[in-house]
C-alpha positions in Angstrom: -79.0 24.5 -18.0 -77.2 27.4 -17.0 -77.0 26.6 -13.7 -76.3 22.8 -14.4 -73.3 24.5 -16.8 -72.2 26.4 -14.1 -71.7 24.1 -11.6 -70.4 21.2 -13.9 -67.6 24.0 -14.4 -67.1 25.0 -10.5 -66.4 21.2 -10.1 -63.8 20.8 -13.5 -62.2 24.1 -11.5 -62.2 22.4 -8.3 -60.3 19.3 -9.8 -57.9 21.3 -11.3 -56.7 23.4 -8.1 -56.5 20.5 -6.3 -54.3 18.5 -9.1 -52.5 22.2 -9.2 -51.9 21.9 -5.6 -50.7 19.0 -5.3 -48.2 19.4 -8.4 -47.0 22.3 -6.7 -46.5 20.7 -3.1 -44.4 18.4 -5.0 -42.7 20.8 -6.5 -41.8 22.4 -3.3 -40.7 19.1 -1.2 -37.7 18.4 -4.3 -36.6 21.9 -4.2 -36.6 21.9 -0.3 -34.9 18.9 -0.3 -32.8 18.9 -3.6 -34.3 15.0 -4.2 -36.1 14.0 -6.7 -36.8 10.5 -4.9 -38.4 11.3 -1.2 -40.3 8.2 -1.0 -40.8 5.3 -2.6 -43.7 6.5 -4.4 -41.8 8.8 -6.3 -39.8 6.0 -8.5 -39.1 3.0 -6.5 -36.8 1.4 -9.3 -34.4 4.5 -8.6 -34.7 4.5 -5.3 -33.2 0.5 -4.8 -31.0 1.5 -7.5 -29.8 4.6 -5.4 -29.9 2.8 -1.4 -27.1 0.5 -3.3 -25.2 3.2 -4.8 -24.9 4.9 -1.3 -23.8 1.6 0.1 -20.8 1.7 -2.1 -19.9 5.5 -1.6 -20.3 5.1 2.3 -18.0 2.2 1.8 -15.5 3.7 0.0 -15.5 6.3 2.4 -14.2 4.4 5.0 -11.9 2.6 2.9 -10.3 5.5 2.1 -9.9 6.2 6.0 -8.4 2.8 6.3 -5.6 3.3 3.4 -5.0 6.3 5.5 -4.4 4.9 8.5 -2.2 1.7 6.8 0.0 4.3 4.9 0.8 6.1 8.2 1.1 3.0 9.8 4.0 2.1 7.2 5.1 5.6 7.9 6.2 5.0 11.3 7.7 1.7 10.6 10.1 3.2 7.9 10.7 6.1 10.0 11.7 3.6 12.8 14.3 1.9 10.6 15.2 4.8 9.2 16.8 5.7 12.9 18.0 2.0 13.1 19.9 2.3 9.7 21.6 5.6 11.2 22.1 3.6 14.5 24.4 0.6 12.2 25.8 3.5 10.0 27.5 4.5 13.1 28.3 1.3 14.8 29.7 0.0 11.3 31.9 2.9 11.8 33.3 2.0 15.2 34.0 -1.2 14.1 35.6 -0.1 10.8 37.4 2.0 13.8 38.8 -1.2 16.1 39.7 -3.3 13.4 43.0 -1.1 12.6 45.8 -2.8 14.6 46.9 1.2 15.8 44.0 0.9 18.7 44.9 -0.5 22.4 43.2 -2.9 24.1 41.9 -0.4 26.2 40.6 1.8 23.4 38.7 -1.6 21.7 37.1 -1.6 25.1 36.1 2.5 25.2 34.4 1.9 21.7 32.6 -1.3 22.8 31.0 0.8 25.2 29.1 2.6 22.8 29.2 -0.7 21.0 26.8 -1.6 23.5 25.1 0.8 24.3 23.9 1.5 20.5 22.4 -2.3 20.9 20.7 -1.9 23.1 19.2 1.1 21.4 18.3 -0.6 18.5 16.7 -3.4 20.5 14.4 -0.6 22.0 13.4 1.3 18.7 12.3 -2.7 17.1 10.8 -3.6 20.2 9.0 -0.8 20.7 7.8 0.6 17.5 4.4 0.0 17.4 1.4 1.2 15.8 -2.6 1.2 17.4 -1.3 -1.5 19.7 0.2 -3.7 16.9 3.7 -4.7 17.1 5.5 -3.8 13.9 9.0 -5.5 14.5 8.8 -8.2 17.2 5.9 -10.2 16.3 7.2 -13.8 16.5 3.9 -15.2 16.8 4.2 -16.0 12.8 7.5 -17.9 13.1 7.9 -21.6 11.7 9.0 -23.7 14.2 10.4 -27.7 14.1 7.4 -30.6 13.5 8.3 -31.6 17.0 10.4 -31.2 19.9 11.3 -34.6 20.3 13.3 -37.2 18.7 13.2 -40.9 19.0 16.1 -42.7 20.7 17.6 -46.2 20.7 16.1 -48.1 23.4 12.1 -46.9 22.8 12.4 -43.5 24.4 12.4 -39.6 23.5 14.3 -36.9 24.7 13.7 -33.1 24.1 16.3 -30.9 21.8 18.4 -29.9 24.2 19.0 -33.1 26.1 19.7 -34.5 22.0 22.5 -31.5 21.7 24.0 -31.9 25.0 24.2 -35.8 24.0 26.1 -35.1 21.1 23.3 -35.9 18.4 23.6 -34.0 15.1 20.0 -33.3 14.0 19.0 -30.1 15.1 17.0 -28.7 12.7 18.5 -26.0 11.1 17.2 -22.1 11.6 13.8 -21.3 11.6 12.2 -18.9 10.1 11.8 -15.6 12.2 8.0 -14.7 10.7 6.6 -12.0 10.5 3.6 -9.2 11.4 1.1 -9.6 9.1 -1.8 -6.7 7.9 -5.1 -6.9 6.1 -6.1 -3.8 5.1 -9.5 -3.1 3.9 -9.3 -1.1 0.7 -12.4 -1.4 -0.5 -16.1 -1.1 -0.2 -16.9 -5.1 -0.9 -15.6 -8.0 1.1 -12.3 -9.2 0.1 -11.3 -6.0 -1.3 -7.9 -6.0 0.7 -4.6 -5.0 0.4 -2.1 -7.3 2.3 0.7 -6.2 3.8 3.8 -7.8 6.1 6.8 -6.3 8.2 9.6 -9.2 9.0 10.3 -9.7 12.3 13.5 -8.4 13.3 13.7 -8.8 17.0 12.3 -11.1 19.7 11.0 -9.2 23.3 11.5 -12.5 25.1 15.2 -12.6 24.2 16.1 -9.5 23.9 17.8 -10.4 20.8 17.1 -8.4 17.1 17.6 -10.4 14.0 20.1 -8.4 12.6 23.2 -10.4 10.8 24.4 -13.0 9.1 24.9 -17.0 9.4 28.8 -17.3 9.3 31.1 -20.5 9.6 33.4 -21.0 12.1 36.5 -23.4 12.5 34.5 -25.6 14.8 33.0 -26.5 11.6 29.2 -25.2 12.7 27.2 -22.3 11.0 25.7 -20.4 13.3 23.8 -16.9 13.2 25.3 -14.0 14.0 23.6 -11.2 15.3 25.0 -7.1 16.1 24.4 -8.2 19.5 27.6 -11.0 19.1 30.3 -8.7 17.7 32.7 -7.7 20.3 35.3 -5.3 19.7 37.7 -5.9 22.1 38.4 -9.9 21.0 41.3 -10.7 19.2 39.6 -13.5 17.3 36.0 -15.0 16.6 34.7 -17.9 18.7 32.1 -20.8 18.9 29.6 -20.9 21.3 32.0 -23.2 23.7 31.4 -25.4 26.6 33.3 -24.4 30.4 33.9 -27.1 32.1 32.9 -27.6 35.7 34.6 -30.2 37.9 31.6 -31.3 39.3 30.2 -32.3 36.7 31.7 -35.0 34.4 29.3 -35.3 31.7 30.8 -36.9 27.9 29.3 -33.5 25.7 30.4 -32.1 22.9 30.7 -28.6 23.3 31.2 -28.0 19.6 27.7 -29.1 19.0 25.9 -27.3 21.2 23.4 -24.9 19.5 21.3 -22.1 22.0 18.2 -21.5 20.6 15.1 -18.9 21.0 12.5 -20.5 23.4 10.4 -18.7 21.1 10.8 -21.3 18.5 11.5 -18.2 15.7 15.1 -18.8 14.8 18.0 -20.5 15.8 21.0 -17.8 17.5 23.5 -17.5 20.3 23.0 -15.3 23.2 25.3 -12.7 23.9 25.4 -13.3 27.6 27.0 -16.6 29.5 23.7 -19.2 29.6 23.1 -22.6 31.0 21.4 -25.2 29.9 17.7 -26.5 31.9 18.6 -29.7 32.3 19.8 -31.2 35.7 23.3 -31.0 34.0 23.7 -27.3 34.9 26.2 -26.7 31.7 27.7 -23.6 31.1 28.4 -22.1 28.2 30.0 -18.6 27.2 28.3 -16.7 23.9 29.0 -16.4 20.6 31.3 -13.6 19.5 32.6 -12.1 16.3 35.8 -9.5 16.2 36.2 -6.4 14.5 36.9 -7.9 11.1 33.6 -10.5 10.7 32.1 -7.9 12.3 31.8 -5.9 9.6 30.3 -8.4 7.8 27.8 -8.9 10.5 26.9 -5.4 10.2 26.6 -5.2 5.9 24.3 -7.8 6.5 22.1 -5.8 9.1 21.7 -3.0 6.8 20.9 -5.3 4.5 18.0 -6.7 6.1 17.1 -3.0 7.1 16.9 -1.9 3.5 15.2 -4.7 2.5 12.4 -3.9 4.8 12.3 -0.7 3.6 11.9 -1.2 0.3 9.1 -3.4 0.6 7.6 -0.4 3.3 7.9 1.8 0.0 6.3 -0.6 -2.2 3.4 -0.9 0.2 2.8 2.8 0.2 3.0 3.0 -3.6 0.7 0.6 -3.5 -1.7 2.0 -1.2 -1.3 5.4 -2.5 -2.9 3.7 -6.2 -5.4 2.1 -4.0 -6.5 5.5 -2.5 -6.6 7.1 -6.1 -8.7 3.8 -7.2 -11.5 4.8 -4.6 -11.3 8.3 -4.7 -12.4 8.1 -8.1 -14.9 5.1 -7.6 -16.4 7.3 -4.9 -16.6 10.3 -7.6 -18.2 8.5 -10.1 -20.6 6.5 -8.4 -21.8 9.8 -6.8 -22.7 11.5 -9.7 -24.6 8.6 -11.0 -26.9 8.4 -8.0 -27.2 12.7 -8.2 -28.8 11.3 -11.4 -31.0 8.9 -10.3 -32.0 10.9 -7.1 -31.2 14.3 -6.8 -34.3 17.1 -8.7 -33.2 19.2 -11.4 -33.9 22.6 -9.6 -34.7 24.5 -13.2 -37.3 21.8 -14.3 -38.6 21.9 -10.7 -38.9 25.6 -10.7 -40.3 25.9 -14.0 -42.9 22.9 -12.2 -43.8 25.1 -9.6 -44.7 27.9 -11.3 -47.0 25.9 -13.8 -48.7 24.6 -10.8 -49.1 28.0 -9.2 -50.3 29.6 -12.3 -53.0 26.6 -13.0 -53.8 27.2 -9.2 -54.8 30.7 -9.9 -56.0 30.2 -12.9 -58.5 27.7 -11.4 -59.9 29.6 -8.4 -60.2 32.3 -11.2 -62.6 29.8 -12.6 -64.2 28.7 -9.8 -65.3 32.6 -8.3 -66.4 33.3 -12.1 -68.8 30.2 -11.7 -69.8 31.3 -8.9 -70.2 34.7 -9.7 -72.3 33.3 -12.5 -74.7 31.1 -10.5 -75.9 33.9 -8.1 -76.2 36.1 -11.1 -78.8 33.6 -12.3 -80.5 32.8 -9.0 -81.2 36.7 -9.2 -82.8 36.7 -12.2 -85.1 33.8 -11.0 -86.3 35.9 -7.7 
């Protein structure tokens, strides 16, 4: 009976030792990885919840980089428009100077040289400003075009826009919208978490024309869009687009009704350089130009346009900064919540490790003692 009891004690001690070893290994694993959940067996529900939280945290981390890129884009746009503003201010100074009657024609011609270079620089800035390959101010793809380029004419045939205007038709469909460059910035971890921002189109690369100016009425009765490139400081008076008579062509047309237009279909305006219609008539037209007095109003309107776009950029930047703060707060709170679920409690695990080590040592001592008792009994039986 003594031997049997000793064997049972040894078995129990061995089982306790195995259990203590398993607890010791689990505690060591949690302490070494810092995670309470190292496999699905540790906490299946907790693993599912922490995995979902990890997806949100990773998504928020990427969205914060997206927001940072968006802010960089807006800063690039604002920097470009800041320089455009400086150039327009200088152009206004030249225009005010040329409006004075104390200057000669040659003086105004000298001022016009700087004006022309300033216009070229504005065009260059607006045309070449981009961010990661995305045009900021020269995207005309979103401009609103007319419903149709053809019109019914008595006699059961159709003619295009340009032919109709040359033939005296007066149904031109007004100024087109220039459009804008749209950007959607993924500002959150989930689908639909986006911030939309847009930049007005201010320049057409295909036409080399800046959409900076205003609509003005002329003595011809027409209202034209006048851009900064239409300002001519040497002109005594503002002049509408006009037909240049050619003895070789005798078509009956109404020159004052001829409106030049953007080939991109983005907005109606007048070219600065002389142009020829694309019909077989080959009629030639002199460009619209405004003198210094009207040029001041054009530049004031241009400055207002640029200022309005910069105000939109500032508002969009403030919104993105707010989105950045929200994303940062969400990521911090989610990280803390995930930590509560999956991270190991080092103090608790250290206590468990010490406990399991003590139990393992005690079990080993009990096994040794039981084995010694069994040996002593056998020695007595000899």
